C-alpha positions, 0 to 999 in steps of 0.5 A, spaced: 428 134 585 429 128 580 434 123 581 439 125 575 446 126 573 448 127 580 449 120 581 453 120 575 457 118 578 464 114 577 464 114 569 472 114 567 474 121 565 468 125 568 463 129 565 463 134 561 457 140 559 455 142 552 461 147 552 467 143 554 464 136 551 469 132 548 468 125 544 472 121 548 469 124 555 462 122 558 457 128 557 450 130 560 447 137 560 443 140 565 436 141 560 436 133 560 440 130 566 436 123 565 440 122 558 447 120 559 452 119 554 458 114 555 463 114 549 466 107 549 472 105 545 470 101 539 472 098 532 468 104 528 470 108 522 476 113 523 476 119 525 471 117 530 474 112 535 468 111 540 461 109 539 456 113 544 452 108 549 446 112 552 443 111 559 437 114 559 432 114 565 430 117 572 428 111 576 428 106 571 434 106 565 435 103 558 441 102 555 442 104 548 448 101 543 453 098 548 457 097 542 464 095 543 467 088 544 473 089 548 472 088 556 477 094 558 473 099 553 466 096 556 468 098 563 466 105 563 459 103 562 459 097 567 462 102 572 456 107 570 451 102 571 453 100 578 454 107 580 447 108 578 444 102 581 448 104 588 443 110 588 437 106 587 436 107 579 434 100 576 437 098 569 431 095 565 433 094 558 438 094 552 436 098 546 440 097 539 439 102 534 441 098 528 445 091 527 452 094 526 457 091 530 460 098 533 453 099 536 451 092 538 458 088 540 457 088 547 449 087 548 450 080 550 455 081 555 451 087 558 445 083 558 448 077 562 452 082 567 445 085 569 440 080 567 437 085 561 432 084 555 435 086 549 430 090 544 431 092 537 427 093 530 425 086 527 430 088 521 435 089 526 434 082 529 434 079 522 441 082 521 444 080 527 443 073 526 450 070 525 453 076 527 453 076 535 450 071 539 444 075 542 437 074 544 432 079 542 426 079 547 422 085 544 421 087 537 421 095 537 416 098 532 415 105 529 411 110 534 411 106 540 413 109 547 418 106 551 417 108 559 424 112 560 425 119 562 420 124 564 415 123 558 418 117 555 422 115 548 418 115 542 421 110 537 422 112 530 424 107 524 429 111 520 431 106 515 437 108 510 443 107 513 441 100 516 434 097 514 432 096 522 435 103 524 431 107 529 432 113 533 429 115 540 425 121 541 425 124 548 418 126 549 420 131 555 424 135 550 431 132 551 432 131 544 434 125 539 438 119 540 440 119 533 444 113 532 448 113 525 443 118 522 448 123 523 455 124 527 458 130 530 465 126 529 466 123 522 461 122 517 456 116 516 456 111 510 450 108 506 453 102 504 448 098 499 453 092 500 450 092 508 443 093 506 444 101 506 439 105 501 440 112 500 433 113 498 431 111 504 436 115 508 434 121 505 427 120 506 429 119 514 433 125 514 427 129 512 423 126 517 427 128 522 428 135 520 420 135 520 421 135 528 423 142 528 429 144 532 432 139 537 438 137 540 441 131 537 445 126 541 449 122 535 452 115 536 459 118 534 461 125 537 458 130 542 451 132 543 449 138 538 445 143 541 442 145 534 441 138 531 436 140 526 442 144 523 446 138 523 441 134 520 440 139 514 447 140 513 447 132 512 441 132 507 444 138 503 451 135 502 447 128 500 443 132 495 449 136 492 453 129 492 447 127 488 447 132 483 455 131 482 453 124 480 448 126 475 453 131 472 458 125 472 453 121 468 453 126 463 460 125 461 462 118 457 463 115 464 458 109 465 461 105 470 463 106 477 470 106 477 470 111 471 464 115 475 468 115 482 474 120 480 469 125 477 463 125 482 468 124 488 474 129 485 474 133 492 475 126 496 482 123 497 484 117 493 485 113 500 478 114 501 475 111 495 473 105 497 468 108 502 466 113 497 465 107 492 460 105 497 456 112 497 457 112 489 453 106 488 448 108 494 447 114 490 446 111 483 441 106 486 437 111 489 437 115 482 435 108 479 429 107 484 427 115 482 427 113 474 433 118 473 438 113 471 438 106 468 442 100 470 444 096 465 448 089 466 454 088 461 457 081 459 463 083 463 459 083 470 460 091 471 454 094 470 453 101 466 449 107 469 446 111 464 442 118 465 435 118 463 433 125 466 438 130 467 
């Protein structure tokens, strides 16, 4: 029998299976016991309060997204790793899915505490510069296989939410470590002001959907057994929002401030700052597809004009 989550060990709050899972409790499932979800309280967007760190492997371990800057919130991950070490498992590396601080904030501390190298996509390395003091020891590239789990983890470069965003596909059938492609708690923001790109994000969603049925392990919330349906809902939602933006552009509205209450009439005004980022992302995607023209104005507030309904 594999050395599995039976060594899981001393995680505060205990473990939960798929049926009784809670976002704030650690989770493992019998079908893939080499994947361990350990939620860490983090400075992420509400309603989520935690970012999931993942500890993956049977004998050699990789830690994905240690994302909290707070020492007390880091403790469950530290405790879990020490419990696994006492059972003979060996942490070997840290992987960052992307550069956002609720995913990377503890990377330097974890690296020092357990003498681990940090791996990330080159565009993540570039954007971490000046944000946190961490040395990236290895660049990750699309398609490479990392030696963790029964058959390894395939790196999938999935830009859009962030330029260097990667997912990890468990080749043994344990599912997809999805980072911030989707969430089972809260939502995902694509912000052009933080290098988000809606056109790339939609393309990445389609790529993940092409993998077929799979379990999704998100960065926020519990694992989702029918992960392809979650991915499909995210894609459908974005495409419906895109069409609302197109309809809004058919009105006399041309600026972001004028378009916002039309394209996001189902969104509380308290969330308009986040909706504004998503609206800009959709507009820029429509510009890149040729459906919309972006016309700078002397006032500095660009006008967006529908070219092809």
